[in-house]
PAGU-973171 format. One record per residue: x, y, z of N, C-alpha, C in turn; residue in one letter. Coordinates in pm, whole numbers, padded with zeros to 5 digits, always signed. Layout:
% residues N
XYZXYZXYZa ...
This chain:
% residues 238
+13494-07357+15198+13607-07429+15229+13604-07494+15383m +13602-07611+15382+13591-07672+15528+13715-07647+15593s +13706-07644+15735+13823-07614+15825+13918-07734+15835i +14024-07713+15805+14144-07837+15800+14163-07868+15944v +14215-07987+15959+14257-08035+16092+14383-07955+16138e +14385-07925+16268+14494-07835+16334+14511-07877+16461y +14615-07818+16531+14639-07833+16673+14626-07694+16735i +14552-07684+16830+14514-07555+16907+14613-07548+17021e +14659-07434+17052+14754-07398+17160+14694-07273+17234h +14698-07271+17369+14672-07149+17461+14801-07107+17528f +14850-06990+17487+14992-06955+17534+14966-06845+17633i +15048-06849+17741+15025-06743+17856+15126-06634+17807d +15081-06512+17796+15144-06399+17787+15135-06290+17899n +15212-06335+18017+15200-06247+18139+15047-06236+18184n +15002-06354+18170+14864-06378+18248+14749-06352+18136g +14773-06328+18009+14663-06308+17904+14697-06452+17808v +14593-06516+17795+14574-06638+17718+14567-06597+17564k +14666-06644+17496+14677-06617+17361+14635-06762+17273i +14542-06744+17196+14510-06870+17129+14585-06863+16986h +14656-06983+16957+14723-07015+16835+14675-07135+16772a +14685-07149+16635+14643-07274+16562+14769-07311+16483i +14820-07450+16500+14925-07494+16434+14904-07578+16336e +14967-07576+16207+14926-07630+16097+15058-07716+16049f +15066-07839+16004+15157-07910+15963+15307-07919+16044n +15261-07960+16183+15380-07941+16280+15498-08059+16248p +15472-08143+16166+15584-08241+16126+15681-08193+16015s +15638-08077+15944+15705-08039+15828+15832-07958+15879v +15938-07998+15817+16073-07950+15838+16074-07799+15765d +16180-07695+15803+16183-07591+15730+16148-07466+15806g +16170-07343+15747+16143-07225+15819+15986-07234+15849i +15932-07209+15966+15802-07193+16014+15745-07049+15978p +15633-07060+15936+15571-06932+15909+15465-06885+16036l +15472-06776+16073+15388-06714+16172+15300-06615+16105v +15156-06626+16113+15051-06543+16070+14978-06462+16147m +14982-06338+16144+14902-06243+16220+14793-06191+16142v +14662-06221+16192+14540-06178+16123+14530-06011+16130p +14432-05959+16057+14411-05816+16072+14345-05765+16198g +14335-05645+16219+14300-05592+16339+14163-05655+16405m +14064-05676+16322+13935-05745+16393+13918-05874+16353g +14033-05963+16327+14034-06098+16276+14081-06185+16361n +14082-06327+16334+14127-06423+16433+14184-06542+16343a +14253-06613+16427+14327-06743+16382+14226-06832+16300a +14095-06849+16358+14005-06928+16291+13984-06900+16135e +13985-06768+16110+13961-06717+15972+14059-06758+15887e +14188-06769+15935+14284-06813+15851+14274-06959+15822i +14237-07032+15922+14218-07183+15912+14116-07202+15799a +13999-07136+15817+13889-07156+15713+13937-07111+15575e +13996-06997+15561+14047-06945+15433+14143-07012+15357t +14255-07041+15440+14378-07087+15355+14440-07223+15432v +14393-07266+15533+14432-07378+15619+14466-07501+15536g +14378-07537+15449+14387-07663+15367+14502-07644+15271e +14534-07526+15248+14656-07491+15129+14785-07474+15180l +14807-07453+15310+14932-07449+15366+15008-07566+15360l +15134-07558+15306+15212-07678+15327+15338-07659+15426t +15375-07537+15458+15464-07511+15553+15414-07547+15711r +15509-07561+15789+15478-07563+15944+15433-07414+15971h +15305-07398+16000+15255-07257+16013+15177-07240+16151t +15193-07121+16205+15119-07086+16337+15039-06956+16299i +14907-06974+16322+14819-06861+16298+14778-06820+16439a +14778-06702+16479+14755-06657+16622+14623-06554+16627l +14572-06556+16728+14459-06434+16753+14537-06360+16842s +14536-06216+16822+14581-06121+16911+14489-06108+17014l +14535-06063+17134+14435-06037+17242+14297-05961+17191r +14208-06020+17271+14070-05969+17240+13993-06014+17097g +14075-06104+17026+14030-06169+16907+13992-06319+16929r +13893-06368+16857+13891-06519+16859+13874-06559+16994g +13958-06678+17026+13943-06730+17162+14049-06674+17262k +14124-06584+17218+14226-06511+17296+14157-06434+17425s +14212-06416+17529+14163-06338+17645+14162-06186+17606d +14076-06120+17670+14032-05974+17649+14070-05909+17790s +14201-05875+17824+14228-05806+17951+14167-05660+17952p +14136-05622+18081+14082-05504+18088+14190-05382+18055v +14319-05392+18083+14428-05307+18063+14513-05385+17948e +14608-05301+17887+14714-05355+17806+14667-05363+17667g +14639-05236+17590+14595-05230+17455+14673-05160+17388w +14794-05108+17434+14883-05041+17353+14947-05120+17224r +15008-05057+17121+15060-05125+17012+15154-05231+17071l +15245-05182+17161+15352-05286+17226+15298-05388+17294e +15176-05378+17358+15117-05487+17436+15048-05593+17331d +15009-05544+17219+14955-05634+17122+15061-05728+17067q +15169-05636+17014+15283-05697+16957+15347-05783+17053a +15331-05776+17180+15391-05886+17277+15337-06034+17266s +15208-06024+17200+15139-06146+17186+15208-06232+17091d +15254-06167+16980+15327-06238+16875+15463-06292+16932i +15526-06207+17024+15664-06258+17087+15631-06391+17179v +15524-06374+17230+15505-06492+17320+15488-06623+17263a +15394-06609+17141+15378-06722+17052+15527-06781+17003v +15600-06705+16946+15719-06757+16902+15830-06814+17001v +15814-06745+17123+15896-06803+17246+15843-06938+17281k +15691-06954+17274+15648-07060+17307+15682-07203+17244h +15703-07174+17105+15739-07296+17013+15888-07295+16997f +15961-07195+17048+16109-07214+17070+16174-07198+16925g +16113-07128+16832+16165-07116+16700+16310-07050+16692f +16392-07083+16615+16509-07005+16595+16513-06916+16484l +16432-06968+16389+16414-06875+16269+16265-06890+16224q +16208-06767+16177+16080-06771+16133+16051-06685+16015i +15941-06703+15945+15885-06616+15845+15774-06553+15919a +15748-06422+15880+15646-06345+15963+15555-06286+15857l +15427-06302+15867+15315-06236+15772+15222-06168+15868f +15189-06053+15826+15081-05976+15896+14983-05916+15797g +14861-05948+15813+14764-05882+15721+14702-05775+15771h +14690-05673+15691+14637-05539+15736+14708-05478+15864s +14629-05420+15941+14703-05357+16066+14775-05479+16143t +14743-05600+16136+14839-05713+16187+14987-05694+16142g +14995-05637+16010+15135-05623+15970+15211-05513+16050g +15140-05415+16089+15205-05300+16151+15227-05351+16293s +15139-05443+16358+15165-05473+16504+15287-05587+16481i +15293-05669+16389+15404-05772+16364+15535-05680+16355a +15517-05577+16277+15642-05483+16250+15697-05442+16397a +15603-05401+16478+15653-05362+16612+15723-05470+16691r +15666-05588+16663+15709-05690+16734+15855-05746+16692a +15901-05691+16575+16023-05744+16516+16155-05727+16625l +16173-05614+16679+16291-05607+16777+16276-05692+16894p +16187-05740+16914+16137-05809+17059+16132-05968+17023m +16133-06011+16904+16123-06150+16874+16260-06227+16884i +16256-06332+16977+16381-06395+16994+16410-06495+16896p +16408-06465+16785+16445-06551+16653+16480-06467+16527a +16531-06533+16449+16596-06472+16317+16471-06446+16222e +16426-06331+16183+16319-06330+16073+16363-06334+15958v +16356-06453+15870+16414-06458+15746+16336-06401+15637v +16218-06372+15659+16124-06316+15566+16014-06236+15628a +15990-06115+15606+15875-06035+15658+15785-05993+15540y +15656-06029+15559+15553-06007+15449+15439-05929+15497i +15433-05812+15436+15333-05699+15467+15184-05737+15378i +15083-05746+15438+14960-05782+15381+14882-05660+15362g +14909-05576+15259+14818-05484+15208+14786-05378+15306d +14880-05302+15370+14861-05200+15468+14986-05105+15480f +14971-04974+15476+15078-04887+15501+15126-04924+15638p +15257-04886+15628+15328-04922+15761+15298-04815+15872l +15199-04813+15936+15162-04726+16051+15064-04808+16113k +15059-04755+16257+14944-04805+16346+14860-04678+16380y +14723-04668+16328+14641-04559+16305+14594-04527+16460p +14570-04395+16482+14513-04348+16608+14361-04368+16603p +14328-04504+16635+14187-04540+16633+14099-04461+16724y +13994-04411+16674+13894-04325+16752+13757-04391+16770g +13668-04316+16835+13536-04355+16852+13456-04394+16732e +13483-04318+16631+13402-04342+16517+13451-04480+16458k +13569-04510+16464+13613-04643+16424+13555-04755+16507w +13550-04736+16640+13484-04832+16729+13338-04837+16703r +13269-04743+16674+13118-04776+16646+13097-04843+16514q +13198-04797+16426+13191-04868+16282+13207-05017+16287r +13310-05075+16368+13341-05192+16393+13228-05265+16475v +13157-05188+16575+13044-05251+16655+12934-05281+16547k +12911-05225+16450+12823-05245+16356+12835-05362+16292e +12958-05422+16283+12995-05536+16206+13026-05659+16313q +12996-05634+16449+13036-05730+16545+12982-05865+16531m +12865-05885+16456+12819-06006+16445+12919-06098+16344a +13001-06017+16266+13067-06077+16170+13225-06082+16213f +13274-06010+16294+13406-05983+16336+13437-06049+16479l +13536-06128+16489+13571-06198+16620+13627-06108+16712p +13595-05984+16751+13663-05911+16829+13581-05857+16954i +13623-05845+17076+13529-05807+17182+13504-05667+17189t +13412-05622+17273+13394-05488+17298+13507-05435+17386d +13544-05512+17466+13651-05476+17560+13784-05444+17485v +13799-05532+17378+13922-05484+17301+13901-05369+17212a +13785-05329+17171+13753-05213+17092+13787-05087+17191l +13720-05099+17307+13753-04991+17395+13880-04965+17447k +13958-05076+17455+14085-05067+17498+14175-05017+17398g +14157-05051+17268+14247-05013+17139+14228-04860+17137i +14090-04816+17123+14067-04688+17118+14137-04585+17217v +14115-04630+17352+14188-04575+17458+14320-04556+17470r +14394-04673+17419+14547-04668+17420+14610-04641+17282d +14534-04612+17172+14569-04597+17042+14669-04459+17043a +14786-04478+16974+14847-04368+16930+14918-04382+16799e +14904-04289+16709+14970-04311+16583+15112-04353+16594y +15156-04443+16526+15294-04487+16512+15338-04534+16378t +15432-04478+16329+15507-04495+16198+15589-04617+16241d +15589-04747+16175+15657-04856+16202+15765-04883+16104v +15787-04801+16006+15888-04806+15912+16033-04864+15976f +16077-04780+16069+16208-04800+16138+16226-04934+16183d +16133-05010+16223+16121-05143+16273+16181-05245+16172y +16153-05212+16046+16178-05309+15926+16326-05310+15879l +16400-05205+15936+16553-05187+15881+16624-05322+15917k +16580-05403+16015+16668-05515+16035+16630-05623+15942a +16526-05619+15870+16475-05727+15784+16473-05656+15636v +16551-05553+15621+16515-05465+15480+16541-05551+15359s +16635-05644+15376+16674-05747+15254+16591-05846+15246s +16482-05879+15323+16386-05991+15333+16242-05944+15346n +16206-05840+15264+16075-05801+15274+15994-05806+15143l +15867-05846+15163+15782-05842+15052+15646-05790+15103m +15583-05716+15011+15440-05661+15029+15357-05719+14921a +15234-05762+14967+15148-05806+14885+15017-05715+14883i +14965-05675+14774+14848-05596+14741+14765-05645+14642t +14654-05572+14612+14566-05613+14514+14546-05501+14421g +14429-05497+14338+14409-05385+14252+14399-05245+14332d +14473-05149+14277+14485-05021+14344+14358-04963+14398p +14236-04974+14340+14127-04907+14377+14052-04991+14486e +14087-05119+14504+14044-05219+14605+14134-05236+14725k +14259-05165+14731+14338-05200+14825+14380-05085+14921s +14437-05123+15047+14463-05014+15136+14619-04960+15122l +14702-05041+15057+14844-05021+15022+14823-04939+14890l +14843-04804+14910+14816-04716+14787+14954-04695+14718k +14943-04649+14594+15066-04622+14502+15176-04529+14587p +15118-04440+14655+15217-04357+14744+15288-04434+14859d +15218-04531+14903+15266-04623+15020+15379-04693+14971d +15338-04757+14833+15432-04847+14768+15572-04776+14731i +15540-04664+14683+15658-04584+14638+15767-04540+14760a +15697-04522+14887+15769-04495+14998+15840-04624+15039r +15777-04740+15032+15847-04843+15052+15968-04886+14967l +15944-04861+14838+16048-04894+14748+16170-04780+14751e +16143-04682+14812+16241-04576+14834+16326-04591+14962q +16261-04652+15058+16325-04688+15180+16388-04814+15199m +16335-04911+15110+16387-05054+15109+16394-05093+14961f +16501-05069+14880+16510-05077+14762+16503-05235+14721p +16537-05323+14804+16521-05469+14788+16379-05528+14795l +16294-05458+14840+16171-05506+14870+16100-05564+14736i +16023-05671+14764+15952-05726+14650+15793-05688+14650k +15738-05628+14546+15604-05581+14554+15537-05689+14464i +15439-05757+14527+15357-05856+14459+15203-05826+14456e +15165-05786+14332+15023-05741+14321+14939-05859+14268r +14842-05886+14327+14752-05990+14296+14632-05938+14220l +14638-05934+14092+14537-05868+13998+14401-05929+14035d +14301-05838+14028+14153-05879+14055+14123-05905+14203g +14213-05883+14286+14200-05894+14437+14191-05753+14502c +14122-05767+14604+14094-05651+14706+14188-05662+14819s +14157-05583+14908+14233-05584+15056+14228-05715+15103h +14121-05792+15081+14109-05928+15139+14157-06038+15054e +14279-06019+15003+14341-06116+14906+14336-06253+14938f +14353-06282+15083+14362-06418+15112+14231-06481+15085l +14121-06431+15100+13986-06479+15063+13941-06474+14930s +13993-06364+14860+13971-06336+14716+14047-06460+14634d +14171-06486+14686+14245-06575+14580+14342-06657+14696a +14283-06746+14753+14360-06827+14860+14466-06902+14796p +14458-06959+14689+14564-07043+14633+14679-06957+14572v +14650-06851+14512+14747-06755+14480+14821-06696+14593r +14740-06665+14692+14797-06590+14810+14910-06687+14878s +14862-06803+14887+14958-06899+14966+15061-06931+14881v +15060-06951+14743+15169-06986+14674+15272-06862+14673e +15235-06731+14666+15311-06623+14666+15394-06640+14816v +15328-06632+14904+15384-06636+15044+15485-06754+15066i +15443-06856+15040+15538-06972+15051+15654-06975+14953e +15628-06922+14848+15758-06916+14738+15851-06818+14791r +15807-06691+14840+15895-06587+14893+15979-06659+15016f +15903-06722+15104+15990-06782+15202+16080-06886+15168i +16065-06975+15066+16142-07078+14999+16277-06988+14954t +16259-06894+14889+16362-06820+14830+16430-06758+14938h +16415-06738+15058+16477-06688+15160+16567-06776+15255r +16509-06900+15235+16552-07006+15330+16700-07057+15298s 
């Protein structure tokens, strides 16, 4: 899939430059903010689903990913979540829909109480609601994939140094009636049946959308279906 035309923004977050890609800026309605996974960047969203998006959409690269800055310090969960807050503030949105893929969903959840906009839809992209205590084995495993992943070694070292296990369930209470989780086939996904059962117990109104035949990487496995599911959920919450 070719890369769609878009507008690039570089947004200051207390001295850290955050790269964001804006799609369909003239489209009215609730804008969608998309947060990629832990080792991913906005360009990958552009390449995978950019041509399919019909909403006003912002895809961002968290610090240390893609074209965003890699500061020496500032790699706590809260620091990464503040990148999302800075992007929302930059555009001056009053209402948004928020999607986070993989660990990006946990980082987005941590951002919820800090976001100066009403979050009318929150979409979890196949990941249990936790921020893992990333360690050296994880860093080495990612380094082996560095040729394919747009994350810097500075980011990897900082994430490992500052990582603390965090359960982010409580942050979702403010959006408990506007939640959806997307997952794929159980054996290929990171959101396991026990995780889904916990979500349904804590948030009875949550919608679980299983994309049959898909893995954890459902955006690339089934881009058309993924965008349809995300945008339809937002439309029903608008």
